[in-house]
N, C-alpha and C positions, 0 to 999 in steps of 0.2 A: 482378443483386444489388440488394437493396432497401435503402432508407434506414432507419436505426434511429430509434426515438423516444427522447425524453429519458429516460424511465423505464428503457428497456432499457440505455442507455449507463451510467446511474448504477448500475443493478443489477450490471452486469459490473464496473464500477469498484469498487463497495463489496465485491464478493467478494474483490477484491485488497486494498483498503484500507478495511476496515469502519469505520464511525463509532464503533463500540464501543472501538476502540483509542485514541481521543483522550483526552487527560488531562482530568480533571474541570474543568468550567467552560469548556472550549474551545468556540468557536462554529463548528461545522462543518455542512455540508449545504446545503440550498437557501437562498439569500440573497434572490434577486429572481426573479420570473417563475414559470413553470410547467415541469414535466417532461413534462406530458401534451401533447406535440406532436411532429411529425416534426422531425428534426434533420438538416440537410444538411451543416453545417460547425461544428466545435467549435474554439475557440481556447484554448490552454493559456497561462496567465499566472501570474506570481509575485504581482502586486498588481493590483487593479482600480482604476485611476486614470482620470481623465476621458480622457486621451490614449489609454489602452488601449481604452476603450470606443469612441472615435473610430476607432481602428484596426479594431475589430471591425465597426463600421458600414460602413466603407469596403470591407471584405473579405466582406461579406454573411454574417457569423457569426450562428448561431442560439443558441449557448451558449458561455459562458466558464467553464472550470474553473480556479480559482485556488488558490494555496497559502495566501495570507493572506486572511482573511475580510474582505469588504467591510463587513459590519456586525458589530462585536465588542461594543460597548456598546449597550444599548437606546436607540433614538432617540425623543426626546420629540416631535419634529416633523420633517417633511421640507420644508425650505426650499430650493426649487429654484434659488435664487440663490447659494447658497454651500455649502461643505462637501461632504458626500456627496450633497446634494440633486440637483445637476446630473447626477451619475453615475447615480443611481437613475432620474431622469426620462428620460434618454436610453435606458437599458436597457428601460424600460417602453414608451416610444414606438416603439422599434425591435424590440420583441418579442425581446429578448436575455435569456436565462436566465443567472443567475449562481449557481454552485455552488462551495463552498469545501471543501477538504480540507487541514486544517492539521496538528495533531500526529499525527493518524492516518496521514497521508502521511509524516511524519517516522519513525514507529515501524515501519510495515509492512515486511515483507521486500521488498527491491527498491525501497524508498522513498527519500526525500531523503538520509538519512544513508548508505544503501548506495551511492547514486549518487556521493556525495562520496568515500566510501572507495574505490570502484572507480576513480574518476578519478585517485587517487593510487597505484593499484596495490597497495593494502594486501592482505595475505594473513592467513589464520587470524583473520578478523574475528569479533568477538562484541559483544554489547550492552554499552554503557558504563553506562547507568543503567536497571536493570530497573524496569518499571512494572507488569507483569502476567505471569501464566503462563497459557498457553492450556489450558483444560480439555480432556481427552480423553474420548471416548465409545467404547464397544465396540458395533459394529454386527454383528448376527447375522442373516444372510439365508438363506432356504430356497429352493433353486434346483433345478429338474429337471436331470438329468444332461446333457441335450442342450445346455444353455445355461451350464454352469458356467464355461467359459473366457471366453465372451463377457461375462458379468457380472463376472468377476474383472478383466478388462482395463478395463472401463468404470469400476469402482470405483477402481482404481488411477489411471487417467487423470484422474479427478475429484479426486484428492488423498488418498484413503484409503490406509491401509497403509504410511505412511512411518514407518520406525523407524531413527533415525540416518541413515546414508548409504544405506539400502536403501529401495526403493519397491515397491509392489504386494505387500506382505506380507499373507498370509492363512493361515488354517488351515481345512481341510475335513475333514468326517467324513460317513460315509454313513448314511442312514436312510430311513424311509418316511413320506411325508406323506399325510394322509387329508383328504378334503373331499367335500361333496355340493353340486354346482352347483345354484343356485336357478333358478326359472323365467325370471327376467329376466337371466340371465347368458349369456355367450358363451364357454364354457370352452375353454381351450387343450387340456386333457386331460379325459377323462371325459364322461359323459352327464348331462343334467339330471335331477335327482331320484335319481341313483344314487351310492352310495358309491364313491369312486375311491381307489385305493391307488397312490401315485406314488413311484417311486424318485427320491429327492432327495439333495442334499448340503447340509449345514449349513456355511455359510461365515462365518468370523469375521474381523474386521479392526478396526483402530483408526482413529478419525476425529477430527481437531481440531474442536471444537464450532463455530467460526465457519463451517466449510464443510459442516456436516452436511446442511443443506437441499440444497446443490448435489450432494452425494454421493447423497442419496435420490432426487433427480431422475434422476441417472445410473442408479441401480438400477432405477427404474420404467421407464426407457426401454429398458434392455437385457433386462429380465426378461420372459419370454413371457406370464406370467399377467396376467389383468385386475387382480387384487388381490394383488400380491406380499406374502408373509408375511415379516416381519422384526421383530426386537427391538432395543432400544437400552438399554444399561446405562451408568451412570456408572463412571468408573475413578478409583482413587486414585493412579495413576501420574503422575509429574511430566511435564507437557507442555512445549512449547517456551517459553522465556523471551523475552519481547518488551520493548522499551524504547527510550529515547532514546539517540542517539549511538552511535558504534562505536569499538572499539579493535582495532588490528591491527598487523602488522609489515611493514616494508619488506623487499624481497628482499635488498637490499644496504644496509648502514649508510652514511649520508652526514653531512656537517657540517650544522649548523643553517642556515648561510648557503646551502648548495646546496639544502637542503630548502625554504627560503623561495622560491627561484627555481622549484622544482618546483611549489609551491603556487600561485604566481602564474600559471604556465602552465596548470596543470590547471583552475583556476577562472576563468581569463580576467580577471585583475585586474592593474592596473599597479602598485598599491602595497598593502602590508600593514603592520601594526604588529607588531613582534616584541619579545619580552621574553626575555633570556638572552644568553649568550655565543655569538656566531656560530660559534665553533670547536667548540662542544659536538657530540658524536656523537648522531645521531638514528637509532634502530632501531624503537622502539615508538611508535606514533602514536595519539592519541585525538582524536576530533573530535565536534562537535555543531553542526549547522546552526542558524542564528539566534542568539538570545541564550542563551549557555550559562554565564553568569557563576557561577551557584550550583552548578555541577557540576564545577568544576575539581578539587575534592578527590577525586572518583571517578577522574579520570585519574591523579592522583598515587598513590592507594592501589593502583591496578592496574599500576603500574610504567611509565607512559608517560614518554617522554623529552620529548615536546612535546604540547601540547593546542591544537587549532585550534577557535576559535569566534568569533562576532561580538559587537560592542558591548561589548567588555571595559571594565570600570570601572578607574579609576586605582588604588584601594585593593586590588581583586582582583589586579591585576598585581603590586603590592607583596607581597601575601600569598603568591602562587604563587612569586614570585621568591625569597622567603625560604625556601621549602620546596624549592627546587632544581628547580622545574618550568618548563621553557621554554614560552612561549606564542606563538601566531600569531593575529592578528586580521585576516582578509581582508575583513571587513565582512559585514553581514547579507545583502546582496544576492547573495552567492555562491549562495544557494539557487535562483537563476535556473537552475541546472543541472537543476531539475525540469521545466522547460518542454519540452525535447527528450525527457527521460526519460519523462514521463507521456504525451507524444504517441506515442512509440514503443510504450509498453505498451498504450495504448488501441487503436492500430492492430492490434496483435497479437491482443488480446482480441476485437475485432469481426470481424477477418478469419476467425477460427475459426467465427464464426456467419454468415459470408457476407453481412455488411452492407457497404455502400459509403459510409458517412458519412466525410467528409473531416476530417482533423485537422491543425491548423497550430499552430506555436509563435509567440507574440507577439514582434514585433521591437522593441517599445518598451522602452527602458531605464527602469526605475522607481527607480534608485538616486538618492536625493535629494542625495547629497554630491558635491561637486567638489573635487578636490585641486589646490591652486594652488602 
């Protein structure tokens, strides 16, 4: 097995969590260094602080993939004696690439908010705050009869043909393809310079736009022709809704007090701030990792019994309390759940490509708060 380079790792990562999902103005992508190098070890971190970089240096890490951007506001100078300066200096001196995936990692399927929901065992989860709808495309490919099933499987495995809970959905019809191979071709069927009439099937399927390139690569790999024939059409059908936060249900209702203890255990925190009567019953749970102050009304409107988010403001707590919505603030740092989650996802993605790059989760706590 060979080592992957940085570009390969990020290409696979962005097929799962594309930068296009990030909210407007968010700073995501390459922060420091280059992707054009072999990568032996990647460390997943919540924040890129100096002690996190020291950990990366000690563990011979080539790349850090972080949730919170190292550079969010434009830097007027890089003073290596303070602020972000020493962090950037150490990364450059030790050839450590830094890449950030922020709100795109919050929003993507299987991202931070899904990790948080799964940790609580929420069921029937859906998006709390819609931010965009994934456009759908219709892919129509023309395939010789000998390779229809092979291509159908490849397209479905690449993510095409998902309709509701069904996968690998296609429609096929029979027809005849015609072509004349040119002098510089190596045709799978026919002879150079002579008209070929090929028994083919027209296969139709739907493809979410973000993975269209991936699906086309799968088509070209599975199709026997040098130049596969296909068409792509826009669709007016509603695609998948993506967004921030999740709302779902507990399998069994519990008291707010018992649910608080469940939250502390699931997110590995000793203390939380709670708003509401501890005897209230909790069945429907809304959550949003990070600072979700401005979205509490979405939780209320969708019938949540409790809303979990970090950095809650005093007056937001009052407003939600007056509306009868219970709140739990476990802190911003609970997004650390992404460290193991992203590590496991990247191991899975690169294993399918037979790469042997190592992935580790940072052991450094970047929570700035101490409860006394």
